[in-house]
C-alpha positions, 0 to 999 in steps of 0.5 A, spaced: 206 773 441 212 768 443 210 760 443 212 756 449 211 748 447 212 744 453 209 751 457 205 747 462 212 742 464 218 744 469 222 748 465 217 751 460 213 754 466 218 757 468 220 760 462 213 763 462 214 765 469 220 769 467 217 772 461 211 775 465 216 778 470 219 781 464 213 784 462 211 779 457 204 776 457 203 775 449 204 768 450 201 762 447 203 755 451 202 748 447 202 742 451 199 736 453 194 736 459 192 729 459 195 729 466 190 735 469 195 736 475 199 740 471 195 745 471 198 748 477 204 750 473 201 755 469 196 757 475 200 763 477 202 765 470 199 770 465 198 767 458 194 770 452 192 763 449 193 755 450 192 750 444 193 743 445 199 739 442 196 735 437 191 739 435 197 745 434 202 740 430 196 739 425 195 746 424 203 747 424 204 742 418 198 744 414 198 752 415 205 753 418 207 758 423 202 764 424 205 771 422 204 774 429 209 769 432 216 773 435 219 767 437 219 760 439 221 756 446 221 749 444 221 745 451 216 740 449 219 733 449 219 726 452 223 726 457 223 720 461 230 717 460 227 710 462 223 710 456 225 705 450 220 706 445 224 708 439 218 710 436 215 714 441 221 718 443 224 719 436 217 722 434 216 726 440 224 729 440 226 729 433 220 729 428 216 734 432 222 738 433 224 738 426 217 740 424 217 747 429 224 748 426 222 748 419 216 752 420 220 757 424 225 758 418 220 759 414 217 765 417 225 767 419 222 766 427 228 765 433 227 758 434 230 756 441 230 749 443 231 744 449 237 739 448 240 734 453 246 733 457 244 726 456 247 726 449 254 726 452 253 719 456 258 717 461 263 722 458 269 723 460 268 730 456 263 735 456 264 739 450 259 741 444 263 736 440 262 730 436 268 726 439 264 727 446 257 725 444 256 718 446 248 717 449 247 711 453 239 710 452 234 712 447 232 719 450 239 721 449 240 719 442 233 722 440 236 729 442 243 728 439 239 726 432 236 733 432 243 736 434 246 733 428 240 735 423 241 742 426 248 742 425 247 741 418 243 747 416 247 752 412 247 758 415 240 759 417 237 766 416 234 766 423 236 764 429 236 756 431 239 755 437 240 748 442 241 748 450 244 742 453 241 742 459 244 738 465 241 736 471 235 741 472 232 742 478 227 747 482 219 749 482 214 746 478 217 739 477 212 735 482 208 733 476 215 729 473 214 724 479 219 719 478 223 723 473 223 729 478 230 731 480 234 728 486 232 734 490 225 733 490 226 726 492 230 727 498 225 732 500 220 727 500 223 722 503 226 725 509 218 728 510 216 721 509 221 717 513 226 721 516 232 719 511 235 720 504 236 714 500 242 714 495 246 709 491 252 705 493 258 707 490 259 706 482 264 706 477 269 707 482 266 712 486 265 712 493 257 711 496 254 717 494 260 721 491 258 720 484 258 727 481 253 731 477 252 738 474 246 740 478 243 747 475 237 751 478 232 752 473 232 759 475 239 760 472 237 755 466 231 760 465 235 766 464 240 763 460 234 762 455 232 769 456 239 771 454 239 768 448 232 771 446 235 778 447 241 776 442 237 773 436 243 774 432 246 768 436 245 761 433 249 754 435 249 749 440 251 751 447 251 747 454 247 749 459 250 748 466 254 751 472 261 748 470 261 745 477 260 738 478 257 736 486 256 730 489 249 727 491 252 727 498 252 735 497 245 735 495 243 730 501 247 734 506 243 741 503 237 738 504 238 735 511 241 742 513 235 746 510 230 741 514 235 741 520 234 733 521 235 727 517 240 722 515 243 718 509 242 711 508 245 708 502 242 703 497 244 697 493 246 700 485 240 698 480 242 692 476 238 695 470 242 702 470 249 699 470 252 701 463 247 706 463 248 711 468 252 718 468 256 717 474 259 724 473 257 730 468 260 737 468 258 742 463 264 746 459 261 753 459 267 756 455 262 757 449 256 760 453 261 765 456 263 767 449 257 769 447 257 774 453 253 770 458 257 772 464 251 771 470 253 767 476 250 760 477 248 758 484 251 753 488 248 746 490 247 749 497 244 756 494 239 753 489 237 747 494 235 752 499 232 757 494 228 751 492 226 748 499 224 755 501 219 756 495 216 749 497 215 751 504 212 757 502 207 753 498 208 756 491 204 754 485 205 746 483 211 745 488 208 740 492 
């Protein structure tokens, strides 16, 4: 059995779906469905079991990982980058991750976990090295703290692998609301108002020209499957396209798909000054060295695939 923590969430449910496509249905999802709308992310998935995250945390800490587990894909986390409750953030993103890590090490079970490009802050470098790691918020720090903990492991006997996700977008993210991708927001703004609202220039970038490494969720799921198939590989790797594109590129792709709409630039929020990544671009050399050679979608291709899925009414896409 494979455990997917956060399996009812955005990336987690896409991993469950891809496991299904590979013929894998012996899956245990561990998550929190206090927000019952998130059931939709799993409605078209085939899983063997579900456990509440708090109940399973107690089980894990008292009895350890069941012997039937083949791998753990740990996606569960507090992902709200505007959350400043440090106790909450460190408990969910550091302490819980540490508990899962040691449970997997004890059973010598592969442990693949979600890190984040937020560990890099404003850059300018995005290489998996300490010199480039300067988070701008407590979310990024919580992810970096766990990465540093993992780095201290002395040649673990089983796979321990972290993936630093860049700006992921795609189906099954609607429940994230404010934290959903700009693609989701632009799509809904255009439907509601006929316009897309982008930030004015910041950090030396012109209006809407801030650059991010936007990566389609299907490509992220494929990277995770690559490492699941290569359990001898451990380490921390960037998971992005290696290609920065602008918010204007995203907006134009959404407008082109709809065949209408216009862009309006709004003042840059004061509360984000000094805490905003105006540029990200994954260095994926280390990822390529592991043998992963698949192409990543451009913004234009990924936005089209995403909006096609929304237009077809796929589960959890509305």
